[in-house]
C-alpha positions in Angstrom: -1.2 18.8 74.9 -2.1 22.6 75.2 -0.7 25.3 73.0 0.5 28.4 75.2 -0.7 31.6 74.2 1.5 34.6 73.3 1.4 37.3 75.6 2.5 40.4 73.8 3.2 42.5 76.5 5.6 45.9 76.5 8.5 43.7 77.4 8.1 41.4 74.8 8.0 44.3 72.5 11.1 46.0 73.9 13.2 42.6 73.5 11.9 42.4 70.1 13.1 45.9 69.4 16.6 45.1 70.6 16.7 41.7 68.5 15.8 43.8 65.3 18.4 46.5 66.6 21.0 44.1 66.9 20.5 42.9 63.2 20.3 46.4 62.3 23.7 47.2 63.2 25.0 43.7 62.4 23.8 44.9 58.7 25.0 48.1 59.0 28.6 46.6 59.7 28.7 44.1 57.0 27.6 46.8 54.6 30.0 49.3 55.1 32.5 46.3 55.1 31.4 45.5 51.2 29.3 42.8 49.7 32.2 42.7 46.8 34.5 42.2 49.7 32.5 39.6 51.6 30.3 37.8 49.1 26.7 36.5 49.8 27.6 33.2 51.4 29.9 34.9 54.0 27.5 37.7 54.8 24.7 34.8 55.1 26.7 33.0 57.6 27.4 36.2 59.6 23.9 36.9 59.9 23.3 34.3 61.6 25.4 35.7 64.5 22.9 38.1 65.8 20.1 35.7 65.1 21.4 33.5 67.4 22.2 36.0 70.0 18.9 37.6 70.0 17.5 33.9 70.6 19.9 33.1 73.6 19.4 36.5 75.2 15.6 37.3 74.6 14.0 34.1 73.4 12.5 32.6 70.6 9.9 35.5 69.7 12.5 37.8 69.5 14.9 35.4 67.6 12.5 35.0 64.8 12.0 38.6 64.5 15.6 39.1 64.0 15.7 36.2 61.9 12.8 37.7 59.2 14.7 41.1 59.7 17.9 39.6 58.6 16.5 37.8 55.9 14.8 40.6 54.7 17.8 42.9 55.0 20.3 40.2 53.3 17.9 40.5 50.4 17.7 44.2 50.0 21.2 44.9 50.4 23.2 42.1 49.3 21.2 40.5 46.9 20.9 41.3 43.1 19.3 43.4 42.0 20.2 45.7 45.1 17.9 47.7 47.1 14.8 45.7 45.8 12.8 42.8 47.8 13.7 40.4 44.1 15.3 38.1 43.9 17.6 37.8 40.4 18.8 34.0 40.2 18.6 31.1 41.4 21.7 30.7 43.3 20.4 33.7 45.1 17.0 32.3 45.9 19.0 29.2 47.1 21.2 31.3 49.6 18.3 32.9 51.0 16.1 29.7 51.3 19.0 28.0 53.0 19.6 31.1 55.5 16.2 31.0 56.6 16.4 27.3 57.2 19.5 27.5 59.2 18.0 30.6 60.7 15.1 28.3 61.7 17.0 25.5 63.0 19.5 27.7 65.2 16.6 29.3 66.9 15.1 25.8 67.5 18.0 24.4 69.0 18.9 27.2 71.0 15.5 27.6 72.5 15.6 24.0 73.5 19.0 24.4 74.9 17.4 27.3 76.9 14.1 25.2 77.9 16.2 22.3 79.2 18.2 24.3 81.3 15.7 26.5 82.6 13.7 23.1 83.6 16.8 21.8 85.3 17.2 25.2 87.3 13.7 24.6 88.5 14.0 20.8 89.1 17.1 21.9 91.5 15.2 24.5 93.2 12.4 22.0 93.9 14.6 19.6 95.5 16.5 22.1 97.5 13.1 23.1 98.7 12.0 19.8 99.4 14.8 18.7 101.4 15.3 21.5 103.2 11.5 21.1 104.3 11.8 17.2 105.0 14.9 18.0 107.3 12.4 19.5 109.6 9.8 16.7 109.9 9.8 14.4 113.1 6.9 12.0 112.0 5.5 9.8 108.9 2.4 11.6 108.4 4.3 15.1 108.5 6.7 13.5 105.6 3.9 12.2 103.8 1.9 15.6 103.9 5.3 17.3 103.0 5.5 15.1 100.1 1.9 15.5 98.7 1.7 19.1 99.1 5.1 20.1 97.6 4.5 18.0 94.4 1.0 19.1 94.3 2.3 22.7 94.1 5.0 22.0 92.1 2.5 20.5 89.1 -0.3 22.9 90.0 -3.6 21.4 88.9 -2.7 17.5 89.3 -3.6 15.4 92.6 -1.0 13.7 94.4 -1.4 10.7 97.4 1.2 9.5 99.4 0.8 6.1 101.0 3.4 5.2 103.8 2.9 1.4 104.7 1.9 0.3 108.4 4.6 -1.5 110.4 4.9 -2.9 114.1 5.3 0.3 115.7 3.0 2.9 113.7 0.0 2.6 111.6 -0.1 3.4 107.5 -0.2 6.8 106.9 -2.5 8.4 103.6 -2.0 12.1 102.5 -3.9 13.2 99.7 -3.6 16.8 97.7 -5.5 18.5 97.2 -7.7 17.4 100.3 -10.9 17.4 98.6 -10.2 14.3 96.5 -12.0 11.3 97.2 -10.5 7.6 96.2 -14.0 6.2 97.1 -16.2 8.0 93.7 -16.0 5.4 90.9 -15.0 7.8 88.0 -11.9 8.4 89.4 -9.4 7.0 87.4 -6.1 5.0 88.1 -2.9 7.2 89.1 -0.8 8.3 85.9 2.6 7.7 88.0 3.3 5.5 90.9 6.8 6.1 92.2 7.4 3.3 95.2 9.5 4.4 98.1 12.3 1.8 99.1 14.4 2.5 101.5 17.0 -0.2 103.7 13.8 -2.2 105.1 12.3 -2.5 101.7 9.4 -1.0 100.5 7.8 1.6 102.7 5.3 3.4 100.8 4.5 5.1 97.3 3.8 8.5 95.9 0.5 8.6 93.2 0.3 11.3 90.9 -2.6 12.2 88.7 -2.0 14.1 85.4 -3.9 17.8 85.7 -3.6 20.5 82.7 0.6 20.1 82.4 2.7 17.4 81.9 4.1 14.7 84.8 7.8 13.4 84.3 8.4 9.9 83.5 8.9 7.4 86.5 12.0 6.9 85.3 13.6 10.9 85.3 16.2 11.8 87.5 13.5 14.1 89.2 11.3 11.4 90.5 14.5 9.2 91.5 16.0 11.8 93.3 12.0 12.5 94.9 11.7 8.8 95.8 15.6 8.5 97.2 14.9 11.9 99.7 11.6 10.6 100.7 13.1 7.3 101.9 15.4 8.9 103.6 13.2 11.1 105.7 10.7 7.9 106.3 13.5 6.1 107.6 15.1 9.0 109.7 11.7 9.6 111.1 10.7 5.8 111.6 13.6 5.6 113.8 12.6 8.6 116.0 9.2 7.4 116.4 10.7 3.9 117.5 13.1 5.7 120.2 10.0 7.6 121.4 7.9 4.5 122.0 10.5 2.9 123.7 10.9 5.9 125.8 7.1 6.1 126.7 
């Protein structure tokens, strides 16, 4: 699995600045309220609020910047000896370590939730676009081509092959994206994903996928299962249309 490179753009610096400013404002309010009134533990809990907010609003990088800023401010202003970065007691060390640990856990949890929400949004948009595209298809070859093209674009750098089985009225259909793929080459490995397509007549075809630079979802994932269902409905509809056209001819 490739580790994504961080892109330090102006937008990232802006988000990081906003995260640090959020921590600074919260720290100032807590300092004005008074460390004697709140105590170290309560202040540590309250400083987690801007860390979580920054992560949910601006991402993991600004969230980590907020956590580091909050830890330094906590040490400098609220842990004796004050106005230094020294830590004077074992209890204060434990509070600071626990604060940093909880901050990292909170950031990880929020980032995981955001990633899942974004992935679900992308999957929903993909299924909507696929459904709209398949609705306009009138032949099985057009359905196969649309499936292969949409999947290859969704998982860029991957290779997709859609096979529709032959019937008494129509020959089999095989579509590969990108078009330069050659199944006859001996070095072409087996597909990483094989997704059967079933409808009222039984198994009518399958979708084969080869992994590119990115990861493919598992066959049992909701996305691929919904995709197989959409493909089955489109093939069943177009097969009925082709049968009617054959009768009319």
